[in-house]
C-alpha positions as CSV (number, residue, x, y, z in Angstrom):
1,X,84.2,9.5,-88.3
2,X,84.0,12.9,-86.7
3,X,81.0,15.0,-85.6
4,X,80.8,16.7,-89.0
5,X,80.8,13.4,-90.8
6,X,78.1,12.1,-88.5
7,X,75.9,15.1,-89.2
8,X,76.5,14.9,-92.9
9,X,75.7,11.1,-92.9
10,X,72.5,11.7,-90.9
11,X,71.3,14.5,-93.3
12,X,72.1,12.2,-96.3
13,X,70.2,9.4,-94.8
14,X,67.2,11.7,-94.1
15,X,67.3,12.8,-97.7
16,X,67.5,9.3,-99.2
17,X,65.4,7.1,-96.8
18,X,62.1,7.7,-95.1
19,X,62.4,8.9,-91.5
20,X,61.3,5.6,-90.0
21,X,63.9,3.5,-91.9
22,X,67.0,5.3,-90.7
23,X,67.0,4.1,-87.1
24,X,69.4,1.2,-87.6
25,X,72.0,3.1,-89.6
26,X,71.9,6.0,-87.1
27,X,72.6,3.7,-84.2
28,X,75.8,2.6,-85.8
29,X,76.7,6.1,-87.0
30,X,76.2,7.7,-83.6
31,X,77.7,4.9,-81.5
32,X,80.2,6.1,-78.9
33,X,83.9,5.5,-79.8
34,X,86.8,5.4,-77.4
35,X,89.3,8.2,-77.9
36,X,93.0,7.2,-77.5
37,X,95.0,8.7,-74.7
38,X,97.0,11.7,-75.8
39,X,94.8,12.5,-78.7
40,X,94.6,16.2,-79.7
41,X,91.5,18.0,-78.4
42,X,88.5,17.8,-80.7
43,X,86.6,20.7,-82.0
44,X,83.9,20.1,-79.4
45,X,86.5,20.3,-76.6
46,X,87.9,23.6,-78.0
47,X,84.3,24.9,-78.3
48,X,83.6,24.0,-74.7
49,X,86.8,25.9,-73.6
50,X,85.9,29.0,-75.5
51,X,82.2,29.0,-74.6
52,X,81.7,27.3,-71.3
53,X,78.0,28.2,-71.0
54,X,77.1,26.8,-74.4
55,X,79.3,23.8,-74.4
56,X,78.2,22.1,-71.2
57,X,76.5,18.7,-71.3
58,X,73.0,18.3,-70.0
59,X,72.7,15.4,-67.6
60,X,69.1,14.3,-66.9
61,X,68.3,12.4,-63.7
62,X,66.0,9.4,-63.7
63,X,63.1,11.6,-62.5
64,X,63.5,14.0,-65.4
65,X,63.8,11.1,-67.9
66,X,60.7,9.5,-66.5
67,X,58.8,12.8,-66.8
68,X,59.9,13.3,-70.4
69,X,59.0,9.8,-71.3
70,X,55.6,10.1,-69.6
71,X,54.7,13.3,-71.5
72,X,55.8,11.8,-74.8
73,X,53.8,8.6,-74.1
74,X,50.7,10.6,-73.2
75,X,51.1,12.7,-76.3
76,X,51.3,9.6,-78.5
77,X,48.2,8.1,-76.9
78,X,46.2,11.3,-77.3
79,X,47.2,11.7,-81.0
80,X,46.5,8.0,-81.5
81,X,43.0,8.2,-80.0
82,X,42.0,11.3,-82.1
83,X,42.7,9.6,-85.4
84,X,40.5,7.3,-87.6
85,X,41.2,3.6,-88.2
86,X,43.5,4.0,-91.2
87,X,45.2,7.0,-89.8
88,X,45.8,5.2,-86.6
89,X,47.6,2.4,-88.5
90,X,49.6,4.9,-90.5
91,X,50.6,6.7,-87.3
92,X,51.4,3.6,-85.2
93,X,53.2,1.5,-87.8
94,X,56.3,3.6,-88.2
95,X,56.6,4.1,-84.4
96,X,56.4,0.3,-83.9
97,X,59.0,-0.3,-86.7
98,X,61.4,2.2,-85.2
99,X,61.0,0.8,-81.7
100,X,61.5,-2.8,-83.0
101,X,64.5,-1.8,-85.0
102,X,66.2,0.1,-82.1
103,X,65.5,-2.8,-79.7
104,X,67.0,-5.3,-82.1
105,X,70.0,-3.1,-82.7
106,X,70.7,-2.7,-79.0
107,X,70.1,-6.5,-78.5
108,X,72.7,-7.3,-81.2
109,X,75.1,-4.6,-80.1
110,X,75.1,-2.8,-83.5
């Protein structure tokens, strides 16, 4: 499945399922696949050749990843603490379900 098929599949899943239920299908849809030697260049490769500034990959170091994860965790905690009891449950339950689903998917190599 090419990049367009992956994007279309993701949009279709977002339209059909609630956002917290699509984590497992997305892991299998966006799994990296090995490209055979001598394969013709993909559209992304051609785009990178035509637009070098727009097509480069962003590689984050461990410090940047830790900083982003820290900011996200602080934001989740602040939002969680500003909500009432029922709203806290409704906020935390989908996050926990997605986290559990992703960890199970990685554990089972889906």
